[in-house]
TIVEXDREN-697047 format. One line per 5 residues: number of its first residue (from 1); their letters; for each residue x negated, y, z of C-alpha. Coordinates in steps of 0.25 Angstrom, whole numbers, always signed. Example, Ala and Ser with C-alpha at 12.3 -4.5 7.8 and 13.67 -1.06 7.14 Angstrom:
2
1 = AS = -49:-18:+31 | -55:-4:+29
END
This chain:
175
1 = MKHTH = -419:+343:+283 | -410:+355:+284 | -398:+346:+288 | -405:+341:+300 | -401:+352:+310
6 = YIRQS = -386:+349:+307 | -388:+334:+307 | -395:+335:+320 | -384:+343:+327 | -373:+334:+322
11 = YLFCM = -366:+326:+334 | -365:+314:+325 | -380:+314:+323 | -382:+316:+337 | -373:+303:+341
16 = YRNAM = -380:+295:+329 | -394:+298:+336 | -389:+294:+350 | -384:+281:+345 | -397:+278:+337
21 = YDFQK = -406:+282:+349 | -405:+277:+363 | -411:+288:+372 | -404:+285:+385 | -416:+279:+392
26 = YLNGK = -423:+292:+390 | -411:+301:+395 | -402:+293:+404 | -404:+298:+419 | -414:+308:+415
31 = NVLEI = -415:+323:+416 | -416:+327:+401 | -420:+339:+393 | -416:+339:+379 | -423:+350:+371
36 = GPNKG = -416:+356:+358 | -403:+348:+360 | -395:+356:+349 | -381:+353:+353 | -385:+342:+363
41 = ALFEK = -377:+331:+356 | -389:+322:+353 | -391:+317:+367 | -377:+320:+373 | -374:+305:+376
46 = YYPKT = -385:+304:+385 | -382:+317:+394 | -372:+310:+403 | -383:+299:+406 | -394:+310:+410
51 = RKYTL = -396:+316:+424 | -398:+330:+417 | -398:+334:+402 | -404:+347:+398 | -403:+353:+385
56 = LEPNQ = -413:+364:+380 | -409:+371:+368 | -414:+384:+361 | -401:+387:+353 | -390:+393:+361
61 = YFEKD = -380:+389:+351 | -379:+375:+356 | -376:+380:+371 | -361:+378:+368 | -364:+363:+365
66 = YKKLQ = -372:+363:+378 | -360:+368:+387 | -352:+358:+381 | -361:+347:+384 | -362:+352:+398
71 = KKHSN = -347:+351:+400 | -348:+336:+396 | -361:+332:+404 | -363:+339:+417 | -379:+335:+416
76 = VFYEI = -381:+343:+404 | -388:+356:+405 | -394:+366:+395 | -403:+378:+392 | -403:+386:+380
81 = GGFED = -418:+389:+377 | -431:+383:+370 | -440:+373:+375 | -451:+383:+374 | -444:+392:+385
86 = FKTDE = -438:+381:+393 | -442:+381:+407 | -439:+371:+418 | -443:+365:+431 | -435:+353:+428
91 = KFDSI = -442:+340:+423 | -435:+331:+413 | -434:+315:+412 | -432:+317:+397 | -434:+327:+386
96 = VMMAV = -427:+326:+373 | -432:+334:+361 | -425:+330:+349 | -430:+337:+336 | -434:+350:+344
101 = ISHIK = -449:+350:+345 | -451:+358:+332 | -442:+368:+337 | -450:+371:+350 | -459:+382:+347
106 = MEPKK = -471:+377:+356 | -485:+371:+354 | -485:+356:+355 | -493:+356:+367 | -484:+366:+374
111 = MFEKI = -472:+359:+371 | -477:+345:+375 | -482:+352:+389 | -468:+358:+391 | -461:+345:+388
116 = DSILN = -471:+338:+397 | -469:+347:+408 | -454:+345:+409 | -453:+330:+407 | -454:+321:+419
121 = PGGYL = -465:+310:+420 | -459:+298:+414 | -449:+307:+406 | -445:+305:+392 | -446:+314:+380
126 = VIETN = -438:+311:+368 | -442:+319:+356 | -439:+320:+341 | -446:+329:+331 | -450:+331:+317
131 = NTQRN = -464:+328:+313 | -470:+342:+312 | -484:+344:+317 | -480:+352:+329 | -470:+342:+333
136 = LDVYD = -480:+330:+331 | -490:+338:+340 | -480:+338:+351 | -478:+322:+348 | -493:+321:+349
141 = LVDQN = -493:+327:+363 | -481:+319:+368 | -487:+306:+362 | -500:+309:+370 | -494:+311:+383
146 = YEKIE = -480:+303:+383 | -477:+289:+381 | -469:+287:+368 | -457:+277:+372 | -449:+277:+358
151 = EKTSY = -450:+283:+345 | -437:+283:+335 | -434:+288:+322 | -425:+300:+324 | -416:+296:+312
156 = NGPMK = -413:+281:+312 | -402:+273:+307 | -393:+279:+296 | -398:+293:+300 | -411:+289:+293
161 = WLKID = -405:+293:+279 | -404:+307:+284 | -419:+308:+282 | -418:+322:+292 | -432:+321:+295
166 = YRNVL = -442:+312:+301 | -441:+312:+316 | -444:+303:+327 | -438:+302:+341 | -449:+299:+352
171 = VYRKA = -447:+296:+366 | -459:+298:+376 | -461:+296:+390 | -470:+305:+399 | -479:+297:+408
END
């Protein structure tokens, strides 16, 4: 498991996952918030197709990467800070949370309420996390309140042999 961090940051790994998953229907033409995007490479191919793409990242180390992304994509914006302290009047059509829930220091109910408050009705939540109890509690709240559209294993195809961990990618729609 200790190699997970390095693999997840790899540009080739991000491109592989982009090839394996088709998220365009949840991102194209939308106002998107991605929480914990790391270097921002995982969904970069979708940036030009979105109306606006906001990266929210607590690690200031990645700011240099976001400045480069902004030069390539005029619709990319970023904020350095955690989800716990994120304040906005903006509503998003899609929220992407790939492998970040376990790093957010909020009670599951408060986390769900915050997600719900900034996600437009009919909007999508693309979420991935490991199966710890706190994370599963957030999933329970999402399952109770949103419609599950898709569920896929995180590591499919040739990447399964890595056995990094056991995660699923789920896509929900807010009613």
